[in-house]
C-alpha positions in Angstrom: -4.6 45.8 -37.2 -4.7 42.0 -37.6 -7.4 40.3 -39.6 -10.2 38.5 -37.8 -9.7 34.9 -36.7 -11.7 32.4 -38.8 -13.8 30.1 -36.5 -14.7 26.5 -37.3 -17.5 25.3 -34.9 -18.5 21.7 -34.6 -22.0 21.0 -33.3 -24.5 18.2 -33.2 -27.7 18.7 -35.2 -31.2 17.8 -34.2 -31.3 14.9 -36.6 -28.1 13.2 -35.3 -25.4 14.3 -37.7 -22.6 16.7 -37.0 -22.1 20.1 -38.7 -18.9 22.1 -39.2 -19.6 25.8 -39.6 -16.8 27.9 -41.0 -17.0 31.7 -40.4 -14.3 34.0 -41.5 -13.9 37.6 -42.9 -14.4 36.4 -46.5 -16.1 33.0 -46.2 -19.0 31.3 -44.6 -19.5 27.5 -45.2 -21.2 24.5 -43.6 -20.5 20.8 -44.0 -22.3 17.8 -42.5 -20.8 14.5 -41.3 -22.4 11.3 -39.9 -19.8 11.1 -37.1 -18.2 13.4 -34.7 -14.7 12.1 -35.6 -15.3 12.9 -39.3 -16.4 16.4 -38.4 -13.3 16.9 -36.1 -10.9 15.6 -38.8 -12.4 18.0 -41.4 -12.3 21.0 -39.1 -8.7 20.4 -38.0 -7.6 19.9 -41.7 -9.2 23.2 -42.7 -7.8 25.0 -39.7 -4.2 23.8 -40.4 -4.6 24.9 -44.0 -5.2 28.5 -42.9 -2.6 30.8 -41.4 -4.7 31.3 -38.2 -7.9 29.6 -37.2 -9.9 28.5 -34.1 -11.8 25.2 -33.8 -14.6 25.1 -31.2 -16.7 22.1 -30.2 -20.2 23.2 -29.2 -22.8 21.6 -27.0 -26.3 21.1 -28.3 -27.4 24.3 -26.5 -24.6 26.3 -28.2 -22.2 26.5 -25.2 -18.5 26.1 -26.0 -17.2 22.8 -24.7 -13.7 23.0 -26.0 -11.7 25.3 -28.3 -8.2 25.4 -29.7 -6.3 27.9 -31.8 -4.2 26.7 -34.8 -1.4 28.8 -36.3 0.7 27.8 -39.3 4.1 29.6 -39.5 4.9 31.3 -42.8 7.7 28.7 -43.3 5.1 25.8 -43.5 2.0 25.1 -45.4 1.0 25.6 -49.0 3.1 28.0 -51.1 6.0 28.1 -48.6 9.4 28.3 -50.0 12.2 26.3 -48.4 15.4 28.3 -47.9 18.6 26.3 -47.4 
């Protein structure tokens, strides 16, 4: 059985900043950013660092506006060994 897919959700807060919530099988974290672009950059950077992850942009009511899955092959990313 495959492990659960970590989800990074980006949503506006009531006070005008953007939050990135990371939920995974062994981790739960939240980060706040003053701009949507900063939140998106952070979420994509974290998703690309993981083997599998989903980034979802949420509306203020919690509905999913857009989502994308990211996969990093075993031959890329941190700790990968290049074979000639």
